[in-house]
C-alpha positions, 0 to 999 in steps of 0.5 A: 917259098914263103914271105919273110920278116924282111919282105913284109912291112910290119907296123906295130900298133897299140891295140886292135882299135888302132889296127882297125883305124890304120887299116881303114885309112890304108884302104881308103888311100889305096881306093882313091889311088886306084880310082884316080888311076883307072876308074875303079878299086877292087878289094878282097875282104876278110872275115873276123872281129878286127876286119869287122871293126875296120868295116864299121869305120869305113861305113863312117867315112866318105868315098867314091863308093860307086867305083868300088868292087868287093870280093871275098877271100873265103866263105862258109858253106851256110845259107845266104843270109846266115849271120856267120857268113863273111858276106853278111857281116860285111854287109851289115857293118859297112856295105849296106850303110853306105848303100853300095850297089849290089852289082859291085859286090861279088859274094861267094855262092857258098850256099850252093856247096863248096864244089859248085861255089868254087867253080862259079867263083873261079869265073868271077875271079878270073875277070877281076885279077889282079886285085888292087888290095887284098885284106887278110887276117890270121887264125891262131893256127896260122891259117888265112882265108880258109887255107888251113895247115895240113890241107893240100890244094891244086896249085892250078886253082884260083878258088878251092873247095875246102872240106874238113876245116878244123873249125865249123862249118867244115865245108868252105870256099877259099881263094887260093894262094895264087889268087890272094897273091895276085894283088897290087897291095896286101894288107894283113891285120893281126890282133890278140894275144892268142895269135902270138905263137903263130906270129912268132912261127911266121916271123921265124919262117915256118911254112904256115898258110899265111906265109905263102901269100906273096904279093907282086909289090907291097905287103904290110902287116898291121899288128897290135902289141898283144899279138907281137 
């Protein structure tokens, strides 16, 4: 079963900058609501250029950072400080500048290898579910996190070891469809003309990885005109 055009709240924006700004505002609003309600906010981060812009905007704002908890939708199996890791990008763009405490940040230990990292991160994710918000991008092939077309994974896993990814590095770790769907709010951010073909397929109901994520309540797609 896939999410459909009718089940998603599509918001068409002028450009990638507008998408990043709107994402920033939605994240801040969700955070404040969760903190007011239960004392903390759990957010799953995505990699990519538009999320990076969003993180830079967040770094320029004020929030109750001491009550945020950060998780990752996927990670590349690279050394801990490799610049191509999502955790390093997010740290440099946002988490380090706002001095978020390391005990609130939960990176995937992908430097240990896909299998070991997936096993260890499963224990962390079990305790975190349900998330307050999951942030997801989309690749040109319709992949999201490191869930790629043509790959199959056990439906019983919360975290997958990913091998033979179609883009380097081949070994990765990804949260599962079940884990990514177990969130109060889901925010897709999609920008760029290179995504248009996959967006059309998504809207027409094709069985893309991104179409399989189904949150319990609210799902919003922030998309710029070139991608739509």
